[in-house]
N, C-alpha and C positions, 0 to 999 in steps of 0.2 A: 242525496245518500251519500257522495263521495264524502263529503264534511263529516257527516257520522263515521266513516271508516276510518278516514284518518283521524279523527279527534278519540277514536278505539285505540288506536295505535301512537297514540303522540307520545306515552311513556316511553314506550319499546324504542320508537325512532333514536330520542333523545338518549338512550341508554347502552342502542348499540352506538351511536355515533361515538361517545363519550369513550367507549370501549377500543373503537377501530383509533380514535386519537393516541389513544395510548400507547400502542406501538409505533415505536420510533424509528419508521418505514424509512429514514434516511440511505441514501445508496450506500454502499462500501464496498471494497475491492474483494471478490469472494473466488475462489479456486474451485468451488465447489460447484458442479454442473448441475446441482439439484438446483441450486438459488444462485444464479450469474449475477446478480445484482445485492446478493448479500441478504443473512439471514433475517434479518429486522425487515426486508421489504417481503421477502417471503413467508413471515408469519403473518404479513397485513393480508397476503392472498389466502392465506389457508385459511386465517379467520373468517374472510368474505364467504370462502368455500363451503364452511361448514355451515356458515349461518344461514348460506343460499340453500342448502341441503335440509338443513332443519325444517326451512320455510316450505320445502316438497317443490323446489327446482332441481331440474337437471344440471350439474355443473360437470366443469374441467378443468383442469388444472395444464396448460399446456407448456410442459417442459421447464414450470421454471419459469419460464417469459411471460407469461400472462395466463390468463383466467376466465371464465367466463359462466354465467347463469343464465338459465334460459328457461323458458315454457312456450307452449301453444303447438300449434301445426301446421302445415303448408310449406309451400314450395319457396314463398319470397320470408325473408330475414329481415324482418327492423332491428334496426341496431342502436344502441346508448352506450356511449363510452365515455368512461372515467378512468382516473387513475388514482394509485393507492401508494407512491411516493410521494414526498414532501422536500420542499428545501430544507439545508440544515436549520437548525433551531433558532441561531442569530445569540442574543444576548438583553440583558436588564428586561426580562418580563414579566410582567406584574405576578404571574402565576405561573408556576413550572410548563413550558412551551408541549409536555406529553403527558399530561396530568387531564384533560378534559375537563376544566374548572368550569362548574355553572355560577356566571355572577351577574346581576343585574340582567336576567333573561337572556344572557346570551352564554354558550359553549365554548371558551377559550382553547386554545391549543393551534398547534402546527397544524396544517393541512385539515383546521375546521371548516375553511370556504375553499381548498383548493387542496385537495377534492374529495375528501373524507365523507364529509357531512350529506353533500349534493348524490355522493355515491350511496350512499344509504338510504338518503331521500327517494332516489329513482329505485334501489331496490323495493324498498315497502309502496311504491307504485305499483311495480309490479306484482307484488303481494296481494295488491288491491283487486287489479285487472282480473288476474288468475283465479281466485277465490268468489268472483263475484259478476263476471262479463264472458260473453261467447266473442271472441275474437276468430280472423280467419288467415292469422297470419302467423309466425312462430315471431318471439319477443327475445331478444340475448342481450344482456348486458353485460359489456369487456370490459375487463379490469387490466390496464396499465399499468407495467410497472418500473417503467424508466423514461418517462413521459418530463421529468425533470432536467434531466441529461440531453440522451443522442436519440429517443423514440426508439432504440432496438427492441423493446417489447411488443410494440403495434407491427414493425418491418418483420419481425417472425411470426405473428399473429398471420400477416397475408400470404406468408409463403407456405402456411400449414392448414389454413383455416377459411371457412365459406366468408364471403365478401357480404356485410348487408347493402340494401339495394337503396336505403334512406335508413335517414337517423338523425338524432341529435348529439351534443355533448351538453351535459350539467357543468360547464369551465368555465364560466365568464359573466356574463349577465344578461337579464330582462330587458327587454319582450321577445328577441333574438340578436344574434351577430349575422349580417350577410355580407359583409368583408372583413377582411383580416388584411394586416401588412405581410408582404413578407419578411424575412429578417436575416441577415447574414450576421455569421460570426467571421471575424476576420481578428489578426496579429499584426502588432510591430515588433519589428527583430530586430536584436543588434548582439553583434560578436564583443563581448567585453575582456576580450584577453587584452589588449594592447593597454589595459588601463590598470591591471591590478598590483603594477607598481608605482599607483599617484599616491599623493599626501593622504587622499580619503577613498577608500576600497570599500564598497557593500558587499556584505559577508552573505547576508540573508535577508529575505524576505515573506513576512507571512500576513496574509490576507484572510487569516480564519477560513479556508477553505471556502472562501465565498463563489456560489453560483455567480456565471458568467450573465446570467437573465436577473441577475439580482444588484440593486444599486449597493455597493458595498458600504459596511458599516462602521468597520474598521480594516488599518492596514500601519502594519509598522515595520521598519526596516532596522538592520544593524548594519552602523559604520563602522569600521577601523583605522583610526589616525593615525597618521607616520607622525612620530613625536620628534623625529630627526627634522621635519619639513614644519610642523607646526606644534602651536602649544593646545591641547584642549581648551582651557578656559579660555584662549581667545577665539577658536571654534565655536564653543557653545555660545557665547556673547555674539558673534554674527549671525548664526544662528539662529536666535532668539529676535534679533533686530530684524531679520528676513521674513520671520514668522507673524512679526507685530504690522507689518505693510498688509496683511490680510484678514479676512474675516473666517478663519480658519480654527478648527479646536487642534490645535495639536499636542503635544506633550514631547518632553525631553527628558530620559533618563541615563543617566550616565554610568554605565557598568562596570567598567575598570577606568584605570589610566591610559586605555588603549581603543577601547570601544565606548562605542553609545548607542542608544537605541532611540527612534523617533516613531513617536505611536500619530496616527491621525483618525479622528472618531468622526463619524457620518452619520447619517440617518438613512437608513433600510428602508427600499422601498423596490416594487417590481421595475423592471428594465422598460417594460412597455410605457410606464409614465414616471421617467426618470425625474422630473423635475419636483415629483411630488419629495425625490429624497437630497441627501447630500452624498456627495462622492467621497468617501475617503481615501481611494487610489488617486483621484486627479488632484486633489488638493496637496497629498503627499509629495506626488511627481513636480506640481509646480513648484513646490518649496527646495525639490534635490534641486530641481534645473538652474534655481537661483544661488544656492548653496555651491553647486559646483562650480559655475561660473564664478562668482566672486573668486573660487581659488584660482580660476584660470585651467579648469579641467573641462574641456568641450568634451561634450558626453551628446553624442548626437541624437539618442532616440529623445533623449530628455527633453532636447534644443526643438526639435520636430513636434513632439509631444505640447509645450508650451507655447509653440507659435502656433499652430493648427487644430489644438483640441482644448487645450485649456479643459476648464468646467464647466463649459459649455455643453447643453444636453442636444443641441441641433444642427451640429455641424456646420455652424455659417463660416466661419474661418476656413473651413475646408471647400464652403462654397458646395455642400450638399444638402442644401437646408429644403429640399424639396417639399412641396404638400398637393395635396386633392382632395379629395371628399372622403378619404380614410383617415386626413390628420396630417399631421407634421412630419418628416423624418426625425427618429430622434437617434442619439448616439451614447450607450452606456459604455462605462468604462469595468468591467467586470473582473478582469484578470491581471495580476503584475505577478511575472516570478522571474526568477534568475536559477539557471539549471544548466550544468556543463557550461558555462561560463557565457551564455546566451540570455541575455536580457528579451522577455516577450511581454507587451502590453496587450492583451484581450479585451476587443469588443465586441457588444452587442448590437446592432444597428436594427430598427426596425425601419423599412423602407415601404412610401406611400404604392398600394396596389397599382398605379398607371408610372411608377418608375420603372426603367429600364435597368436591372441591377448592374448592368455593364458600366452605367456611368458613374458608379459609387466605385468601383475598381477600379477606372480610369484616372477620374481625380484621385485617387489616393498615390497612382503610381507617378503620376504627372508632378506631385509634389515632393514626395518621398526620392525623387532621382536625381535631386539636387542635393540630396546626402549620399556619402560614399560609404554610410555604415547604416544605415536604415533599409531594411524589407519589409515588403508588405506581403501578407500570404491570408488565403481565404482558407476557412476549415470547414465549414458548413452553411447552407445555401437552402432555406425552406420557402418554395414558394407560397405566394398569397394565398389567400381564398376569397374567391367572390361568385356569391349568387345573386342574380337579382331581386331587387325589392319584391318584384311581382309574379315571383315564384311559388308555387305551390306549397313546397315546404315553409318557406318564409311565411307565406301569407297565412297559412294555418296554425302555426306556431303563434304568431304574432296575436292573433285572433283569440286563441285561446288564453295568452294570457291577459289580454285587454279586456277579454268578457269576466272572467274570474277577480279581476282588484278593480273593475268600471274604470277603466282608464283609456286613453288614446294614442300610447307610447308608438313611436316610428322603432325600423328596425335599426339596429347600430353598427357603425364601420369600429374597429378597434386597432390599436398597435399590436396588441398580446396575440401569443400563439395558443392557441386553444387546441385542443385535441380533434376538433372537426374537421381539422386539415388529414387526417387519419384516412378519409374514406370521401370518395364524392356522392354529389348529395347531402351532404351533411351540415347542420349549421351547430354553433353555440347558443346556448338557449337555458339561459339563469346560471346561478341562483342568483347573482349581488342585484339589489332592485335599483331600478333610477332612483339616481341621487344621492344614494347611500354611500359612504367610504369606500372603496375596494381596499380590503387587507389583506389582500393576497399576499403573499412573500412578507408581511410585515410583523414587528415587533406586537406582540399581543394580537396576533390573529386571533378571529371567532368569526362565528357565525351566530346569529339571533335566531333563538328558537323562534321565532313568528316566522321568520324565514325559512327555516328549516320545513316546517308545518305547512307552511302557504306552497312551497317547491313541489312539495309530495302531491297535494290537490294539483297544480299546473301538468305535472308528471303523468300524473295517472290520466288526466284528459289528454296529453298529447299523444300517451300511447295506445290508448283508444282510437284516438282520429286515425294515428297512421297504420294502425294494426288492422282496419276496420273494409 
C-alpha cells in the first residue's frame, strides 16, 4: 500500500522539491530579528510551514531561527531533523543552481540532495502516515536554518522547544550512519604589519565567500609590486616559472603597472571528502610561499603552511594522520583572508571518533612554536557521534532500508557532520544510496527522482516503526 500512496504523490513531491530549490536560501547577514539568517533562508522556512499547514499539519515558526511541522498525539516525541539553508552556489553549473531543472530523471540545484529534497521526501512520508495509519506518538519534522554555518538554529531550538527522544536526520547516506567524526575548525594567524613595506605587498584576498566546510573552487589574490625595488615584467616571468613547477591551474592578470591579480582554480567538494576536490587556496599559498622566498621576503605563515600542510588532505607532515573504524583524519583549507593586517588561514579538520582532540591542538602548537609570528587558534569544535551497531535505532533503520531495497548493507561511519548530532539517540538516515556519488556541496548538485521517491517510501516505514 505504501508504494501506491507514494506513487500517487510522486508528481507533487517532485514539484515541491523544485519549488523549494528555487528559493536561494544561502545565509546572509541580517539585522532584522524576524529572519536572523537572512530573508532568503526565512523564505524557505515560510514555504515549508505553509506547505505543512496546507497538508493538514500543526506548524510553528520559532522566532525565525527554525520551525517545525507536527502531527500525532501522545507524550513521546519522535523527531526528524533537516535543514533548509544551503552553501553558496559556486560557479560553472550546467543549469542555474536555483532553477530546480529536471534532466535525465534528476533534479538539479543547490540543496537538491543537501537537504531540500530529503526534507520534502520526509514531509510527504509524514503525510502518508498521517492520512492512512494510526500511531501512538507525536512526530515532528524540525526545520533548521543555520546548519551550514554554526548551528545557531538548533541551539535556539534546544533552549525553547521539546527535545525528541528518538529520531533521524535525512542528511547523509543509507542504510544509516552509526559513527561520525568530530570536527575541529581552527585558524593559523599572522600579523602582516611588518611586511607592508616589502617589494611585494598583498592587497586583497578573495575566496568567493567559500564556506570553510567546502573545498574551495577559486581563490584570488591581488599583489602590489614596488616598482622602485623590482620590475613587473621580471616578477611575472619569475612567477610563471614557479607556477610551471606544479600541476596547479593558476592564472595571472596584470591590473596596472603596480598591481597584479593571481587566480587559483580548484574543484569543489565537501570537506568530509576533500580528496574528491582540488583545493584552490592551498595551491595558491604554496605558490605565494615560493615567490616570496624568491625575493627574500620571509612570510612565516606561508612557510609554515608549505612545510606542514601544503596540498595534503591528511595531515601527514603535521603528524596528525590518525585513523580508526570511522576512517582517516582529513584536513580541508577552506578560508584565507587578510583583515586589519592579520592573515588567517582557516581549516576544517575531520577527526576519527577514537582520536583525542587535544592531540590535534598540541601538534599544531608544537610546530607553530618554532615561528615567532604564527599563532594557532581553535574557533569551533563539534564532538563525534557514535551509536553502537547493535543499538535498536541503528538496527531498525538498517533493517527497513535493507528490506525495501532487498539488500544487506551494514551501517556506516563517515567524516561528515550530519544534523543527527543535534539530539541524543539520533542517527543520519539517507538519502544517498550505497555506491552513488555524493553530490553534496558540489557543482551540479542533484537528487535523482528515483532516490527521492525511494527515500519517501523508506521514511514512511521508519516513521511507522519509531512511532508505534
